[in-house]
C-alpha positions in Angstrom: 88.1 155.1 117.5 90.5 152.3 118.5 91.0 149.8 121.3 94.1 150.7 123.1 97.0 153.1 122.4 99.5 151.2 120.2 98.2 151.0 116.7 100.1 147.8 116.1 98.1 146.2 118.9 94.6 147.6 118.1 91.6 145.7 116.8 89.5 147.9 114.5 86.2 149.2 115.9 83.1 149.2 113.7 80.3 151.5 115.0 77.0 150.0 113.6 75.1 153.3 114.1 77.5 155.0 111.6 76.1 153.0 108.7 72.7 154.7 109.2 74.4 157.7 107.6 75.3 155.7 104.5 78.8 157.3 104.2 81.2 155.4 101.9 83.9 155.8 104.6 82.1 153.4 107.0 82.1 150.6 104.4 85.7 151.3 103.6 86.6 151.0 107.3 84.7 147.7 107.4 86.5 146.3 104.3 89.9 147.4 105.7 89.2 145.6 109.0 88.1 142.5 107.1 91.2 142.5 104.8 93.9 143.7 107.2 92.8 142.0 110.4 90.0 139.5 109.8 88.5 140.7 113.1 86.9 143.8 114.5 85.1 145.1 117.5 81.4 146.0 117.0 79.9 148.8 119.1 76.4 150.4 119.1 74.9 147.1 117.9 71.4 147.6 119.4 71.5 144.5 121.5 70.8 145.6 125.1 73.6 145.2 127.6 71.0 143.8 130.0 70.2 141.0 127.7 73.9 140.2 127.3 74.2 140.1 131.1 71.2 137.8 131.5 72.5 135.5 128.7 75.8 135.1 130.6 73.9 134.2 133.8 71.9 131.6 131.9 75.2 130.2 130.4 76.7 129.9 133.9 73.6 128.1 135.2 73.7 125.6 132.3 77.4 124.8 133.0 76.5 124.2 136.7 74.4 121.2 135.5 75.7 117.7 136.2 78.1 116.3 133.6 75.6 113.5 132.9 72.9 116.2 132.0 75.4 118.2 129.9 76.2 115.1 127.9 72.6 115.0 126.7 73.6 118.0 124.6 74.5 115.7 121.6 76.0 116.6 118.3 73.9 117.3 115.2 77.1 117.6 113.3 80.5 116.8 114.7 81.4 119.3 117.4 78.0 121.0 117.7 77.0 119.5 121.1 78.7 119.2 124.5 82.5 119.2 124.5 84.0 118.0 127.8 87.6 118.8 128.8 90.1 116.7 126.9 93.8 116.1 126.5 94.1 118.9 123.9 92.0 121.4 125.9 91.9 120.2 129.5 90.7 123.5 130.9 87.8 124.0 128.5 84.3 122.8 128.1 81.5 123.9 125.8 77.8 123.5 125.1 76.2 124.2 121.8 73.4 124.0 119.2 73.7 123.7 115.5 71.5 126.6 114.3 70.2 129.3 116.7 67.9 130.5 113.8 66.0 127.2 113.9 63.1 126.9 116.3 63.5 123.1 116.1 67.2 123.2 117.1 66.4 125.6 120.0 63.6 123.4 121.2 65.9 120.3 121.1 68.6 122.2 123.1 66.0 123.2 125.7 64.8 119.6 126.1 68.3 118.2 126.2 69.2 120.4 129.2 65.7 120.7 130.7 66.0 124.5 130.5 63.6 126.5 132.7 60.9 128.8 131.1 63.1 131.8 132.1 66.2 130.3 130.6 64.3 129.5 127.4 63.0 133.1 127.1 66.4 134.6 127.5 68.0 132.1 125.0 65.3 132.7 122.4 65.5 136.5 122.8 69.3 136.4 122.6 69.3 134.0 119.6 66.9 136.2 117.6 69.0 139.4 118.3 72.3 137.8 117.5 70.9 136.2 114.3 69.6 139.6 113.2 73.0 141.2 113.9 74.7 138.4 111.9 72.4 138.9 108.9 73.0 142.7 109.0 76.8 142.1 109.1 76.4 139.9 106.1 74.7 142.6 104.1 77.3 145.1 105.1 80.2 142.9 104.3 78.7 142.2 100.8 78.1 145.9 100.3 81.7 146.9 101.3 82.8 144.6 98.4 80.4 146.4 96.0 77.7 143.7 96.1 74.0 143.8 97.1 73.1 140.4 98.7 71.5 138.8 101.7 74.8 137.0 102.2 73.8 134.6 105.0 70.2 133.9 104.0 69.3 130.4 105.1 72.9 129.7 106.4 73.0 128.0 109.9 74.3 130.0 112.8 75.9 127.8 115.4 75.9 128.8 119.0 78.7 127.7 121.4 78.8 128.6 125.1 82.3 128.2 126.5 83.7 127.9 130.0 87.4 127.9 130.9 88.5 126.5 134.2 91.6 128.5 135.0 93.5 127.7 138.2 96.8 128.9 139.7 98.4 125.8 138.2 97.2 126.6 134.6 98.3 130.2 134.5 100.6 130.4 131.4 99.0 127.4 129.7 96.5 127.3 126.8 92.8 127.4 127.1 92.1 126.8 123.4 94.9 126.1 120.9 95.6 128.3 117.9 92.9 128.0 115.2 90.9 129.8 112.5 87.2 129.4 112.4 85.8 127.1 109.8 82.8 129.2 108.9 82.3 132.7 107.6 82.2 134.7 110.8 81.8 134.4 114.5 80.2 137.0 116.8 81.8 136.6 120.2 80.5 138.0 123.5 83.7 137.6 125.4 84.1 137.7 129.2 83.7 141.3 130.4 86.3 140.7 133.2 88.7 137.9 132.3 91.0 138.3 129.3 93.0 135.7 127.5 91.7 135.9 123.9 94.5 136.7 121.5 94.4 137.3 117.7 97.3 137.1 115.3 98.2 140.3 113.5 99.8 140.9 110.1 103.2 140.6 111.7 102.5 137.1 112.9 102.3 138.3 116.5 99.5 137.5 118.9 97.7 140.6 120.1 95.7 140.5 123.4 92.0 141.3 122.9 91.1 143.2 126.0 87.6 142.7 127.6 85.2 145.5 126.6 81.7 145.1 128.2 78.7 145.7 126.0 80.5 145.0 122.7 81.1 142.0 120.4 84.2 140.8 118.7 83.7 139.5 115.2 86.2 137.0 113.8 86.2 136.1 110.1 86.9 132.4 109.2 88.0 130.2 106.3 84.7 130.6 104.4 85.1 134.4 104.4 88.5 134.0 102.8 87.2 131.6 100.2 84.1 133.8 99.4 86.1 137.0 99.1 88.6 135.3 96.7 91.4 135.7 99.2 90.8 139.3 100.1 89.4 138.8 103.7 91.7 137.4 106.4 90.7 134.2 108.3 92.2 135.4 111.6 94.1 132.9 113.7 93.3 133.2 117.4 93.7 131.4 120.7 92.8 131.6 124.4 95.6 131.8 127.0 95.2 131.4 130.7 96.3 134.8 132.2 94.9 134.5 135.7 93.3 132.0 138.0 89.6 132.5 137.3 86.5 131.1 135.6 86.1 132.6 132.1 83.0 132.5 129.9 82.4 133.4 126.3 79.4 133.0 123.9 80.2 132.5 120.3 77.6 132.6 117.4 79.1 131.4 114.1 77.6 131.8 110.6 78.9 128.6 109.0 78.2 128.1 105.3 75.2 127.3 103.0 73.3 124.1 103.7 73.0 123.4 100.0 75.2 124.0 97.0 78.9 124.9 96.8 80.8 127.8 98.2 82.7 130.0 95.8 83.7 133.6 95.2 80.9 135.5 93.4 81.6 136.4 89.8 82.0 140.1 90.7 85.1 139.3 92.8 86.8 137.3 90.0 88.5 139.0 87.0 91.8 138.9 85.1 93.6 140.7 87.9 91.9 138.6 90.5 91.6 135.0 89.1 89.6 132.5 91.1 91.9 131.3 93.9 89.9 128.4 95.3 87.8 125.6 93.7 84.2 125.5 94.7 83.3 123.2 97.6 80.3 122.4 99.7 80.6 123.6 103.3 80.1 120.2 104.9 82.8 118.8 102.5 85.2 121.6 103.6 84.4 121.0 107.3 85.2 117.3 106.9 88.4 118.1 105.0 89.7 120.3 107.8 88.8 117.6 110.3 90.3 114.6 108.5 93.4 116.4 107.6 93.7 117.9 111.1 94.2 121.4 109.7 92.9 123.8 112.3 94.4 127.1 111.0 93.1 127.4 107.5 95.7 125.2 105.7 92.9 123.2 104.1 92.1 126.2 101.8 95.5 125.6 100.2 94.2 122.2 99.1 91.5 124.0 97.1 93.9 126.6 95.5 93.7 126.9 91.8 96.0 129.9 91.4 99.0 131.1 93.3 
């Protein structure tokens, strides 16, 4: 099953229900998607469409708050709180919390924005469902590489709620500049009506990611490339303004371990596949990307030990 007609412009589709049958082919498909694209569309993920719809409504309500109130959504780490439109991304703003798997972080977010009981209920239910999906994907990505591991156990999962203010004057401009994600993977609930998300394929061309209601897009980031010893792609992507409209997306990102250094597991290192990257703590890598202003994965090259 594919998205679209032209195979060059198709994002792989991963059907989560197929894994219940434990066929090797399903894990092969997942590995191919991770290695060849670094992104894939997830269907039959068991998160109710109704919950996804309610979550988008809550996100819209939160963005309708005053700028003063939204600024109460402060950073826990740099970039984890409210981001107002700026010179680099003038049509974009974002709300966020550092770890949707943490009751403390959720509680702080609710207090910062004075969320209603209904909004809290929807956010808590959505956060639990997305976190479970992320953990499941971690196990499956490990298994497709021949490993048995709770890959994301105790890793923070950052939630970002994004709003794009596209007007007739901004059509053809950028909503978010080209970048790769810093963490391991991001689960994106993209806007079901308004497109604009584009991913770079193996040919270096940007491919439009068409809206598909009821599904999630998964992007792999720099940590995935480091962990897989260079096998997984850290997909470069961007958001372009294609039409005059408001566009929302909800991104849940597994970052990296809170403690210890990130490195490829021993099973993925051998004489034919020597270790490509020096071990590094996630927070040190995040700061390296930030201080060097390397938004598309170039910072990994600073850690390279083998060509």
